[in-house]
C-alpha positions in Angstrom: 94.2 86.0 108.3 97.1 87.5 106.7 98.7 83.8 105.3 94.9 83.1 103.8 94.9 86.9 101.7 98.8 86.0 100.3 97.4 82.4 99.1 94.0 84.1 97.2 96.6 86.6 95.8 99.3 84.0 95.0 96.8 82.0 93.0 95.2 84.5 91.6 98.6 85.7 89.9 100.0 82.6 89.3 97.6 79.6 88.4 97.6 77.5 85.6 94.4 76.1 86.2 91.7 76.2 83.3 88.9 75.0 85.5 86.0 77.0 86.0 84.4 77.2 89.7 80.6 76.6 90.1 80.2 80.0 92.0 77.2 79.7 94.6 75.3 82.8 95.5 77.2 83.3 98.3 80.2 83.1 97.3 78.8 85.3 94.3 77.8 88.2 96.6 81.4 87.7 98.5 83.2 88.0 94.9 80.4 91.1 94.1 81.2 92.5 97.1 85.1 92.3 97.1 85.1 93.5 93.5 82.9 96.7 94.4 85.3 97.6 97.2 88.4 97.5 95.0 86.7 99.2 92.1 86.2 102.5 94.5 90.3 102.5 95.6 91.9 105.3 93.1 93.8 102.2 91.3 96.3 104.6 89.9 97.7 106.1 93.1 98.5 102.0 93.5 102.2 101.6 92.7 104.0 98.9 94.6 103.1 95.4 95.6 102.4 96.1 98.9 100.1 98.9 98.0 98.0 96.5 95.9 98.5 93.7 98.8 97.3 96.5 101.5 93.8 97.1 99.0 92.8 93.7 98.7 93.7 93.3 102.9 91.6 95.9 103.7 88.5 95.3 101.3 88.7 91.1 102.1 88.8 92.3 106.2 85.9 94.3 105.9 84.2 91.2 105.0 85.4 88.3 106.9 81.8 87.5 107.6 81.5 86.4 104.4 84.0 84.2 104.6 82.7 81.8 107.0 79.2 82.2 104.7 81.5 80.8 101.7 83.3 78.0 104.0 79.9 76.5 105.5 78.2 76.6 101.7 81.2 74.8 100.5 80.6 72.2 103.2 83.8 73.2 105.1 82.4 74.3 108.5 85.2 75.0 110.7 87.0 77.4 108.4 90.1 77.6 111.3 91.3 74.3 110.0 94.3 74.7 107.9 92.9 72.3 104.8 89.8 73.9 104.9 90.6 77.9 104.7 93.5 76.6 102.8 91.0 75.5 99.9 88.8 77.9 100.7 91.2 80.8 99.7 92.4 78.4 96.3 88.7 78.6 95.3 88.2 82.6 95.9 91.5 83.2 94.3 90.4 81.3 91.0 86.8 81.9 91.2 88.2 86.0 91.3 90.2 85.6 88.1 87.8 84.1 86.4 85.0 86.5 87.0 87.8 89.1 86.0 87.1 91.8 88.2 89.0 94.8 86.9 90.5 96.4 89.5 91.4 93.3 91.1 93.1 92.2 87.9 95.3 95.2 88.1 95.8 94.9 91.7 96.8 90.8 90.9 99.0 92.0 87.8 101.1 94.6 90.5 101.7 92.3 93.0 102.9 89.8 90.7 105.7 92.2 89.3 108.4 92.1 91.5 107.6 91.5 95.3 109.7 88.3 94.8 113.4 88.5 94.9 113.8 85.1 92.9 114.1 86.9 89.3 117.0 86.4 87.5 119.2 87.9 84.7 117.3 87.9 81.3 118.1 85.3 78.5 116.5 85.0 75.0 115.1 81.9 73.2 114.4 82.4 69.7 112.7 79.3 68.1 108.5 79.4 65.6 105.7 80.0 67.1 103.4 77.4 67.3 100.0 78.8 69.5 98.7 80.8 72.6 98.0 78.8 75.4 95.2 80.5 78.0 95.6 79.4 81.7 94.1 82.6 83.1 97.3 84.1 82.0 98.5 83.8 78.0 101.2 81.7 77.6 103.4 82.1 73.8 104.5 78.1 72.8 107.8 78.3 70.7 108.9 75.4 69.3 112.8 75.4 69.6 115.3 74.2 66.6 115.5 71.1 68.6 112.0 70.6 67.7 110.9 71.0 72.0 108.4 73.1 72.9 109.0 76.2 75.2 106.2 78.2 76.8 106.7 81.5 78.5 104.1 83.5 80.6 102.9 86.8 79.3 102.1 88.3 83.1 102.6 92.3 82.5 102.9 94.7 79.7 105.9 94.2 77.5 107.4 96.0 74.6 105.6 95.3 71.8 102.8 93.6 73.7 100.1 95.3 71.8 100.7 93.2 68.6 100.0 90.0 70.4 96.6 91.3 72.2 94.3 90.7 69.0 94.3 87.1 66.9 98.0 85.7 66.7 97.2 83.9 63.5 98.9 85.8 61.4 102.1 85.3 63.5 101.7 81.8 63.7 104.9 79.9 61.7 107.0 82.8 62.1 110.3 83.5 64.1 110.6 84.9 67.3 113.0 86.1 69.7 111.7 85.9 73.1 113.5 87.8 76.3 112.2 86.5 79.6 113.3 86.5 83.0 112.7 83.1 85.4 110.7 83.6 88.2 110.0 80.8 91.2 106.5 81.1 92.2 104.6 78.9 94.8 101.6 77.2 92.9 98.8 76.5 96.0 97.0 74.6 93.2 100.3 72.0 92.7 101.1 71.9 96.3 105.0 73.5 95.3 107.6 75.9 94.1 107.5 76.0 89.9 109.9 78.3 87.8 108.3 80.0 84.9 109.5 82.1 82.3 108.2 85.6 82.2 108.3 87.7 78.8 109.9 90.6 79.2 110.3 91.5 75.5 109.4 89.9 71.9 111.0 90.5 68.7 109.8 89.5 65.5 112.6 88.2 63.1 
């Protein structure tokens, strides 16, 4: 079950999927129950990925009976099978992200910070801002000097990030210098590890 909890958190932190899940009444009950449980925790005291994982794990374990009901609602009658539990985990993770429960988003953001040990030194890329893609998290897309598109994921707050919280039309076509660090993350939907470029700073030139 610990593996399933980590899978749900991984999907929510790193999914690139834009698909909207059709949420049934039992899954809705589970999502609302999890959100209410997490919302009762004083999240100002949650500082580390381990703390965030513990909060979610405790809430999840308190309502395992609903997990079986969700699996049945999805037509997966044997939750002990690896394929079924993995699929249910992916669906719950995507649905939690889709639901935008504030407490869960905060915990997922803390989880995404730096529990992984694959973060490398920062690098910079300069280019023209072309657009912002919305894929669960925001991605700033630059066009570099060679005309190639470069995509950078916005996982957490960075210096100057507030400038991009509203409409970014005024920045499109302007030159930016993005400071980023490479992270290798597991994307369950793609069933593999992929490298992403996480934004740690943006300078408007």
